[in-house]
N, C-alpha and C positions, 0 to 999 in steps of 0.2 A: 504494500500500500504506500502510495506516494505521500511524503510528509506535507502537512498543511503549510500555508503561508506563515501563520503565527509560529509554528514549530521552527521554520527556517530562520525567522527573525530572532527567536530566542537562542538558537544555536549560534547565530552570528554575534549576538551581544556577548554570550558567554566566551566565545573565542577571542573577542577583542579585549575583554577583561583579563583573560589569561595571558595576553601578549606581554612580553617583558618590556620595561621602559627603556627606550632607546636614547633618550635625551637626559643627560645628567641634570639634576636640579641646580638652581642658581646657588651660589655660595651664600650661606646665611650670615656671613660676617660683613657688616658695613665697611666702607672703605676707610677705616681708621686703624691705627696701630693698636695692638693689644695692650701695649704699655700705657697708652692714653686712657683706655677703659679702666685698667687696673688702678691708675692714679686717681681718677675721678671717683671710683667706687670705694676708695679709702676715706673720702671726705665725709665730715659730719656737718650738722647744721651750723655749728659755731666755727668751722674752719675759715680762716681769714684768707681772702683772695684779693687780687688787684687786676683791673683791666687796663689795656692800652687805650689812651684817648683817641677817639675818632678812628677806631680800628677797621671800620667797614667803608665801602665806597659810598660817598655822599649821593643822595638822590634815589637810593634804592630802599625797598621795604626792609631789607636786612639792616641797613644803616639806622633806620628809625627805631627798630626793635633794639638794636645794639646800644643805642644812645640811652635808652630807658634803663636797661638792666646793668649797664656798665658803671652805674653809680653805686652798685652794691659793694659792701665790704665783707660780707660773709656769704656762704653758699645758700643759706636760708633766704637771705635778702635777694639774691640773684633770682632764685626760683619765684619768689614773691613778686618781683618786678617784671616777670614775663619770660625769663630764660627757660628753655627746655633742657632736659638732661642731655640731649644730644648736642645742644649748643655748648654746654660745658666741655664736652669731649672735643668738639670742633675747634672752639676758641683756644683750648689748651694746646692742641696739636699744632695750630697755626701761630702759636706764640702770642696770641692776643690776650691770654689769661695766664696767671701764675699764682701758685699758692705761696703766701708770705708768712704764714704762722697759724697758730691755733691747733686744736686737737685733731688727730687723724686715727684711722684704724690701723692695726698691725697688718691685717689682710683685707683684700677686697671683699665687699659685702656679698655674702652668699647665703640666702635664706634657707637653703636646703641643709646647710651645715651649722646654722646658728642655733644654739641651745635655748636661749631665752629671748623670745620675740615680744614680750610684754612691754618692754621699754623703748621700742622703736619709735622714732619721731616721724613727723610728717615728711621731713626731708629724706630720711632713711627709706621710707616706703616709696617715695617718688623715684629715687635712684635705683631701688631694688627691682622695680617693676620691669625694667629692661636690662637688669644686671646679668641675666642669663646669656646675653650676647657674647660675653667673654668666656663662658664655660666651655665652649667648643673651640679647640685649637685647629687651625687649618692644617689639614693633612693631605698630601698629594694623593690623588686617586689615579692609580695606574690604568684602571678600566672603568667603563661606564657602569658596570654592575657594582663595583666597589664604591663609586661615587654615589650611586643611588642608595646603597645600604647606609653609607655614612650620613646621607641626608635624612633618612628615616630615623637614625639614632639621634640626630640633632633635634628632630621634631618631637621625639619622645621626651628628651630632656627639657625641651622648651615647654611642653605641657606640664611636666613635673614642677618646673620652676614657676610657671604661672599659678599652679595650684598652691605651691608653697607661699607665694605672694598673697593670695587671697586669704589663706589661713593666718599669715602674719598680720595682715591688716585687721582681721577680726581679733586676733590675740592682743594687738596693741590697743585696740578700741575698748575691749571689755576686760583687759587685764588678766587674761587666762592663758597659760602656756599651751603651746600647740599639742603637746603630749597629753594634756588634760582635757582637750577638746573632744567631745563625743562625735562619733561618726553620724553625720546628718542623715535623717530619713527624708528624702527629697519631697515626697508627697505630703508629709505631715508638718514640716517646719522649714523655715527659711534659714539661710546661713547665719543671719543675725540672731534669730531665735536660738539656734543651736549653740552659738557662742555665749549668749546671755545665760542660757540654762546650764551650760558647762561651768560658768563662773559661779552660779548658784550651787552647783554640785560640789565645787571646791570649798565654798564657804560652809556648806552643810557638813562636809568631811571634817573641817577644822573644828566645828562646834561639837560634833559627836566624839572626836578624839579627846575632848576634855573630860569625858566620863562624869557628867553631872546631870542634874535635872534640866530638862528642856523647858524653857519659859517662853512667854509670849514674844518677848523681844527677839529671841532666836528665830522664831518662825517668821516674824516680820522682816528681819534682815534677809532671810532667804527668799521670801515672797517678793521683796523689792527688786531682787536680782532676776527672779524667774520671769520668763516671757510667756504669758498666757495667750493661747491662740484665740483667734476670732471664731466664735461659734455661730453658724448661721442656722442651726437646726433647732435650738431651744426657743421656738416661737412662743411657747406658752409663758415664758418668763420675761420676754422682751418688753421694755417700756413702749408706750405708744409712739409710733413713728420710727422706732429702731429696726434695723434689718439684721443686726448681729450684736452679740455681747461677748465680753471676755469671760469665757467659762470652759472648763474641760474636766474630764474625769480621769483620775489616776487610780490604778489598781485593776480590779475586775471590771470588764466592760462587755456589754452586749454588742454584737456586730451582726452582719448579714447572716442569714441562715440560722438564726437563733443560737449562734455559737457564743461561748463565753471565753474571752481571751484576757491575758495580762497586757496592759497598755505598754507602749514603747518606753515610757518613762521608767518602768521598773528595770529595764535593761540598760538604757542609755544614761539615766541619772538616778541610780539606786540610792545614793546617799540623801538626796532630797526627799525621796519617798520614805526612807527609813526615819528621817528626822520628823516628818509629819506624823508618822505612826507612833514614834516615841513620845511626842508631845501629848497625844491622846491618852497614852498609858500613864504618863507622868502627871496629867491634869484631869483626873476623873471628875465627872460632874459631881456636885456636892451631894453627899449622902450615899454615894455608890461604893460598895465594898469589893467590887471586882471589876476587871477590865471590861469595857464596853465592846462587844463583838461587832466587827464591821469587815467588809470586803472591798470597799471602794471609798474614794475621797473626791469630792467635787471642789475645785478651786474657782472662786469667782472674784471678779475685780471690777470696780468702777461703774456699777449700775445698780438701780433699784428694781429688784424683781417685782413684777406686778403680781396681783393676787392669782394664785394657781394651785393646782394639786399635782404632786409628782405621780409618776406611773410605774416606775421600775424599782421602787423601794419595797423591801420586805421587812416589816417591823419598824421600830423607832429609829430616829436619826439624831445625831448630836450636831448642833450648829454653833459656830464661834466666829466672831468678827475681829479683825485686826486693822490697825492703821491710825492715822491722824485725821479724825473726822468728828463731827458733832451730829447727833441724830442717828439715822440709819438703824433704828431698832427693828426687831422682827415682830410683825403683827401676826398672831396665830389664832385660828378658829378651832379651839380644842374640842368643841362639841359638833363639829362638822360631820354629819353622817352621810353626806353625798346625796341626800334626798332633794337638796336645793341647788340650782345652778350656781356655780361659783361666783358669777357676777351679781347674783341676787343677795348674797350674804352681806350683812350690815356690820359696821364697825362696833356697834353696841354689843354684839355677841362674841367679840374677839378679845384677846389678851395681848398686851404689848410687852415684849421681852427684851431686856437690855443685853444683847448677846455680845456686846463689846466688853462689858464688865465681867460676865460669867457665861459659860457655855450653857445652852438650853437643850433639853431633850424634848423632841416633838415627834409626831407622826407625820412624815412628809406627804403622805397620801391625803391628809386633810389640808384644807386651804391655809395658805400663809403668804405673806408679802413683806417686802422691805420698805420701811418708811423713808421719806426723803432725807437727805443728809447734806451737810456742807463740809468742805475740807478738801485736802489734796488727794487723799487716797482712802479707799475702803476695800479691804480684802475680806473674804469669808471662806471658811472651810466647812464642808458638810460631810460627816462620817456616817455611812449607812451600809446596809446589806443589800446587795443587788439581787433583784428577783431571780429566782432559779439558781442561786449560787451552788446548790447541791449538785447541779448537773455539770459543774466545771470539771474539766479533765484533771486527773491526779497530778500531772506535771505542772498544770497551771496553778492549782492550789498550793503545791509544794513551793513553787517559785515565789508566791506571795507570802507564804508563811516564813520563808527564809528572810524576808524583809521586815518581819514582825507583825504582819496582818493577823489579828486574832479571829480566824474563821469561826463562825458559830458552831457550837457542839450541841448535842441533845440535852445536856444538862443546863444549857443556857436558855432553854425555852421558857421556863417559869420566870426567870429573871427578866427577859425581854417583854413578856406578856404583862408584867407588873409595872413597867415603866410608863406606859400610856394607857390610862383607863379607857374603857369603851365610852364613846360619846353619848351624852344624854340626848334624848330625842328632841329635835328642834320644835318649837310651836308651829302648828299648822298654818301655812300661808293662806290668805283670803283672796277671793276673787275668781274670775273665770280661769286664769292660768293654774290656780291651785286645784280647781275641779278637774282640769285636764290631766294634771300630774297625778292626782289621786286615781283617776280612771285608768290611766296608762299603767300605773303601778298595779292596779287590780287586774288588768288584762294580762300582765306578765304572770301573776299568780295563777290565773285561770289556765293559761297556756301550759304552765308547769304542771298543774294538776292533770290536765288532759293528756299530757305527754306520758304520764305514768299509768294511763289506761283505766281511769276510774269509770264506773258505770254511770248511766245517765241520771238515775235518781240521786246517787251520791254526789254527782257533780252539781246538780241543781241545788241540793241542800247546802253544799259548800258555798256556792255563790250567794245564796240568800243570807247565810250566816255571816259571811264576810261583808255583805252589803249593809246588814243591820249594824255590825260593829263599826264600820266606817261612818255610817250616818250618825250613830250616837256620838262618836268621837268628834265629828265635824260640828254637830249641834252644840256640844259642850264648849268648843272653841269659838263659837259664834259664827261658824261658816255654814249658814243655811243653804247658800247657793251651791257650795261644794257637795252638801249632802244630796240635794236634788239631782245634781249632775251624776254623781256616783250611782245613786239608786236607779236612775234612768238607764245609765250604761249597763248596769248589771242585768236589768230586765231584758234589754236588747240582746246581750250576750247569752242570757239564759234561753231566750227564744231560739236564737240561731243554733246553739248547741243542741237543744232538744230536737229541733227539726232534723239536724244532721243525724242524730242517733236513731230517731224514728224511721228515717228513710232507709237506714240500714237494717230495719227489722227488729230493733230492740224494744222490749216491753218495759215501760216506765211506770211511774206513779200517776195518780189522777192529775197532779199538777203538770206533769209532762204531757199527758194527752191533751189537756186543755191548751197548753202552749202550742202544741202541734196544730190544733184546730184553728187557733188564731192565725197561725202562719198560712194554713191552707185557704182560709177565707180571704186573706189579703192577696193571695196569688191569683193571676188570671186563670179563667177556666181553660182546662185542657193542658195547662202548664205542668211540667214535671218539677216536683220540689227540688231545689238546688241542694247539693251536698256541700257547697262552698260556704264556709263560715262568714257571716256578714261582718263588715267593718263599722261598728256603731259610732266610731269617733272621727270619722272622716270629715264631718261638717262642724265639729266643735269649734 
């Protein structure tokens, strides 16, 4: 079979890619002597230099630039006045510039061989950015293949030097040594975030090495260095108009496919995680006689969480705020039983907790919010058990326990249950919306009862009993409208359920037969009774 056109094109491309390079690459060395590069790369920002007066041809752009930076007396001043690093090399080699004093390095600046890059100056970084140009010595290439290989080796070292420069820049900016800098996870953090977090990890290591109790100031020092990511997913806590907040989870985390993993922080910045865990153990909430069990920590910064309920918390949570601010208390609805929409909850039913002064134990699944605050900063930590933590793989749990996470045990169940009492039932709301909520809650009960296969007579009796209880409760609360709506809804559901069971041939009570007769009388002549349950609340 003859090959297709696309097959021929693919073969042609593959052949061309495999063809050896016939032209040697251009020499990577600019047209200056290696001695000139070596001299300039030994200079520091305070190295004293002197330029020749009017060293360039008048009337040219070079002359105009030269006249500006020729006034400099140090290397730092020359770069500040417009000189480029290559101008220093050019002017030195052309005898337009000379070094007249000041400090210099013993060896040319080479970032790949420099041990401590935290004290590099702006001048050092500018000179180092192109310093790799002297790392390759010109070697005669006897063949084109040798020249090509030599060029490839230079490109590799060029990339390594460029990477070393990027790390050195971050090292000098954040004051962290290159060897202490964590390997960046490109999809999760920027280079600046990785450098800042590495600095926080170094600080946490220093604090932990002191072998003492971890206090609030220790946590605050580390959090000030830590770079908290922008979270675009926590829409339920975002203030009005915000599209993201500084918030992230450390420790056990839910991810796609219902998997539970240990976050990257536990591997890249273990000392920061260990310090936060130690703080929780060293600062138990008041009156607690044992360590509070938790699997995850949420770090928040710089926003007031609006009223919300958490969804992945299992059991109680501990909340503590840190920083230089006023206000920012935690408003908590301790009796929130979730029967009322979160936006309908009133401040009168809430409690204000000063979480800056002392840690608070709450049920994160009940409504809570952060009050407005003023000040430069506000950090908060939330310690909690992630829902489904028992499904975590053994290696995940082991890695977290090595950092000190106190995973819940069976014996902790009674302790956790006693931390947050069950909410007291909220007073019944009044008005049409309350009637609809009561009806829909009742409908869910009826569907649950029907799901378990109760007989028609028993179902009707259950509905009437529930209706009478609901009506009595609503009347006691002053909700006459709610009582009428619930009773009407129950009657409608009772009729629909009875018709469905009679159509299937079930024998019910006298009340069931009467309800079926009402349904048949209401139906058109010749029509077959429907088995579909009516929707009595569609027009509420």
